[in-house]
Steps between C-alpha positions, in 0.01 A plus 500: 500500500233296329507307174874472457732197533682411817840574347426874497700662781265755660791678666671559167177570311276671760226604259147376449462288190218583261378293205310604190355290222644656185450348153471154651811541714509531880723803547665562836584856606577712800327835558645713779456860609291786371551781251606512135549156346850355475503177298807280487556238229756223538708302254647148486512294724369736765155596635342767720737398782761699306321825591469439876760760604372763256139447610603533866684822415219657295175382656472807724484713182348275233252222448761237411396209281717217374368196318627163380464390136321168453745220573714722722485555874157415632311549173364204303431475129195359325517190280664576166695800629840504326676756729583730209569870548189586298282296740661654806451848354131437432454368855664810649286727281180321611618509862543876482155534341333279760647698788436819299848627579560859389770764529744211535871536563640185344835342595654250259817291490605198294189361323291760678614744228350331194192386693440828679557722200281285276224568749587869533503556126151346479364679811703828509234696687533272803869581555649808661872421510757224466786366710731310264758258625733284290273386219411549135191543280612445138624213284848373586580274203810711427615513861746209484538421867130509579409308184759232586355472851154449350617233255692309766264514799183489291602185320383149577859385550696629681252769606231264625751301700658810655175677579257224582730238652798696638282800600770732369292815534443487874813302585749703294365804316301642792799492730734635232258786435531633856840651570467755781310269729458129552175309536458313824420126469140579598470772233650273235255228599214740432616531140553126454176383659259598218691273257592181688487258205609497134135520392439807716798674337344501156393868544859590586629315193255665264622851589852485347350343185258797481785753479521416129162326448311814613675726248171610342356598838821684590483690171141594583607626842788700352269667251259594778756662730463828315148531643651508850800725444353801676448314827763529774743213549750414769784267395648302787780332319754248628842548345619142557222315321635226274209532256393863479769756444550873460374487139166362620471772762572767240228362278250541786621854561436581135155343515402711803633855472342590836722259691710494811781243525644348817793265453503217754875464522625149559153349468413225256192370324259442788494859616206454738725268707828684444395860565144526642570786740665702227206436267245600765691823566526576127126445446410713803721785383390485136133406499303757295267626769464481875415133557405564859213726390357212290 
């Protein structure tokens, strides 16, 4: 396993690491299996490690790709990169163009939703279908609980202290967002390792601020969803998520009339950890075409 740091546990993450130079960033990704493309996008404070179980479950049917945004996982950002959602979205778009990915089935959760659907609304012909976890893709200024979270955690104080110094995302929120299972100490270490210092947690701190700061981009994404509404979508939705509720799921169902919904009962926010086998089974049963035929 070349070109990755010694803290990466090869037993937990038994995939070859690839790196691409994208818009000045060094983007890490995994690329496993053959067949139609399955692309997984992560949120905060996670990275491609989040998709390890799903990739293992799907790589006999799909070409499974999962990348890390600059500043997350094993990806590094260029000088001047501010870790905004707009920058991440442009990097993902250029990554897809460089690899010339087509007929993509895109899975999104958490920040993967705004980032992934910004890309999809700008490159609709590259996408075949969507797997939508607990996420959103529209402005949330009027959503009191989410807006409050953004104002608190995205602030300099106390947000900066909690996120950069107390590492609240990986120490508290990550664990709280997994209800049906429990991370082992080694798995938890794989989430903490990319951000060992307050300075390295700046990308994690920017994300909650962006919930409100990226309102214009979110409005742009929302306006573009209509261009995708005829594509098939699978909702794999946790019913115990503290952030994204039934009303958010219903909004996705309205956006994609050709949808199938699978409720992940008892699961919380980090669905790829909480219910990977259930998600793999749902994708296999639903996928619009015989993946094994390529």
